[in-house]
Phi, psi and omega in degrees: 000123179274103186293323182296315181292323176299316183288320178298315181294326177293319183289321178295312182300323179279354179084013183283350174280346177269179179293113179226165180275347182269143180262145176248128177244124176253113182247135178199155170263008183248105183305323177299327177292315179294324176300324180294339180265006177294340177289353176245088184299337182281345182278144174270119179264117185248117177274119183269124176251111189269001177238163183291129174228155185243336182206168178219134181281160181301312181300326179290321178297316179298319180292321180295319182297339182288334186234353181215153176245006177211160178225137174251124182244158170290156181302318183292340179274337185259320187261143171262123182240127177243111184067243176251018187245132171285118185254347182166195183239147182289168185298331183299321179298312180298317180294316178293320180290327175298330176273013182062038174251124176296146177238125178247140179241135178218137347268135181253102180264159178253007178292130184065010180252140179239000000 
């Protein structure tokens, strides 16, 4: 079963490839999957990074931008925590945002965070 074609066809059949008020987010940790959805410019392609990172190189940012317009990071990759307090965001967030890549954090909880 080709999941990319099945999802694409379902979204087209539902009219989400047309102008709608609702946003469509396609999330994957697999760049070829996200590249397959480039034919739908209105869809937000979210690259999920499932491991902790502290920084991202400029060539990596350029490569990510080729197949995604957003990145989902783990909380530990995005947030600086001192004790129980959120003190800021790591350099990876700033570098991605400077490259006009949206940054999403999951799961961002507020327990013990101020």
